[in-house]
N, C-alpha and C positions, 0 to 999 in steps of 0.2 A: 558858229554851229556843234554842231553836237554829236557824238558817233562811240562807238565802240574802239574803231581804228579808223585813225582818217577823217578827222574831224571838217575836214575841205575837203580834200583829196582824195581816196584811193587807190590806186593803180596797181593791175598786175598785166599790162598789154604795154605799148607804145606810147611818150608822149613827147611832143618837139619840145617846145620851149613854154612854163609855167612863168606867167610875172605879174606882180603885185603886191597886196600887201594881205597878209595874213594875223586879221588879229582875235582874240577870246576867242577861239577855238577849242573845244574843251572833251574826254573823253573818258567815257566811265563807266565803267558796268551798270548795267539795266535792269534791276527789280531782280525777281529770281532766277532769271538766266546773266549766269556769271561766268563771264567768257576766261579762258584760261591766260591770254597773253593781249594787252590790249596797250596798240601802240600807234606814235605819230598823230600827237595832237592834232595838228594841220593837215600833214601829208605821210601819208604810206605810202610805198612804194615796196612792190616785186615784183618789176618788172623792168624799162629801160622809160628813164624821163633823160631827153640829151640835158635842159637846162633850167636851172631854175634863178632866179631873179627876185627881189623886191623887201619886205618889209618882213620877218617877226612876229609880232611884241604882244604877251598876257596870251600866249598860249599854255594849254597846259593838261597833260594825264591826272584823272582823278584817282580816286585811293589805292587801286589795284596795288598789289607789292609786286606784280611782275612785266618787269625788263622798261623798256621808256622811250623815251625821244618825246620832246616836251615840245617840240615846232615839227622835226622830220623825222619816219625811222624811215632806212633801205636796206632792203635785203636784197635787192641785186645790183645795178648801176642807175647810178646818176653823174652824166658828163662832167658837169660843174654847176656852183652852187657858190652864185655872187650874193650876198644879205648883209642884211643889219640883225642880229637876232636881241630881243631887247625882251627881258623878266619874264622870259621862258619859261617853264618848271614840267620833271618828273616827279614820280613816287620814289623809282630808283634810277636806273642809270639813262645818262644825258640828260642833262638838262635841256638844252635845246636842239643837238640830233646825238640818235644813237645809227651806227652805220655798222650794217653787220655782212655790208657789200663791197663795191665797188664806185670809191669817187676820184678822181682823177684830180681834180682842182675845187678848192675853197678859197672864197675871201669876204671879206666883210670886216662887222666888228661884232663882238661880242660881249653882252654886258647886262650884270644885273641877274643870269641866270644859274640855274639852281636842280638840282639831286638833293631830293628833301632826307631823304635814305639811302643813298647808297653814293656811287662814284660818274665822276664826269659831271661836273659842274654847266660845265658847256657841251663838252662834246665827247661820247664813250666811242674810241673804235675797236673793233671786232673780226677786220679786216685787212682790207688797201684804202693808203689814201695818199698818193702823190705829193700833192705839191696843197702846203694850208699855210695862210697867208692872212693875218687878221691881226686884229690887235682884242686884249681878253681883259676886262673891267671888271671887278669887283663880280667873279663867280663866286658859285660855293659848292660844297661838296659837304653831304655830310659824313661818309666817307675817306677816300683816297683822290685826288686828283681833280683840286678846286678848277683847272680851267677843263683843261680834257688830263681824258684816261687814256692809256693805249694799251689794250691786253686782257683777254679770255681766255680762265682756268683751261676750259673745255680744247681751245686751240685747234677748232676743227678745222678750221683751212689754214693749219701752220702754224707763223708766228703773223700774230698781227703785223700789219709795218705800216708809218707815215715816214716816209720819206726827205721831207724838205718841212721846218714849221718855219713861218717869218713873220715877225710882228712882236711890240709889245706889251710883257702881263706887268696887270698892276691891280695891287689890291683884290686879288683873289684868296681864298682862301677853303682849306680841306678840314677835314673833325681829323683825319690820319694823318696820313706822310701824301709828299708834294704839295704843297701849296696853290700849284700852279701847274706840271705839270707829273705827272705817275705813267712810267714805261715798266709795264706788267711784266713778271719772268714765273714761271710754273715750270718746273721742270729742269730738262733742258733747251725747254722750247720759250726762249723768251721771244717778248716782242723786241720789233725794230724800230728806234730810231737814226733817220740817218744823218741829216743836220740838223741843228736850231740856231737861230741865227735871233736876236733880238735886247730888250733892256728888261730889264725884273726889279717892278722898285713894287715894296710893302706887300709880296705874299706874302702866307703863311702858313704853317702846318699845325695839327694840333698841338695837344700839350702833351710830352713826353714822344713825340711822334718827331721823324726825319723828314731833311727835305721841304726845306721853308720855300722854294722858289723847283728846282729837281728833286724827284725822288726815285732814281733807277736800278731796278735788279734785273732789265733784262739787255739788250745788245744797245748803247746809245757810241755813232761811228762818227 
């Protein structure tokens, strides 16, 4: 299906459980009507969703240069996400997930997701994720954070935070720094990563850049 934002589901209220396969959803600008931000090719959330389970494959944001979330965009609260994200893409931030709100738990597999011109091949986080348990394989960003980008230059909510990351990172690539993970800093307000546990294999940063696996200029505890 196709829309400006939320190609399959657009939520500004309350939803209990979403479960299913989200395949080939697409968002784009429509003719003369130029939407300022195109967000969440499969799901757009600016309300509350208790849980999301399923598979997200080949979902894509169109040519717009603003924001992202190749599969899911969250601006408020999603209680948990347990899903596989395969070959989703965004022109800008978060090839699979763009989190601008709160997600206590994310689990699953992220494979072959891509930020075509920006940051976070699989996940861009600019607010709060408590637990992230997943394997990340062959995700790619044009800029920093081949799999995960944690940070936001505006720091609207204070310091972006991921409390715990557990999983294996294989073959992720970034055009700039942080082949697997990029933990950003902005002045005195660095993004926070509390704990990282896993194996890192054949991840790579761009030529002349640093952090083939992890690059952190924020707080890594």
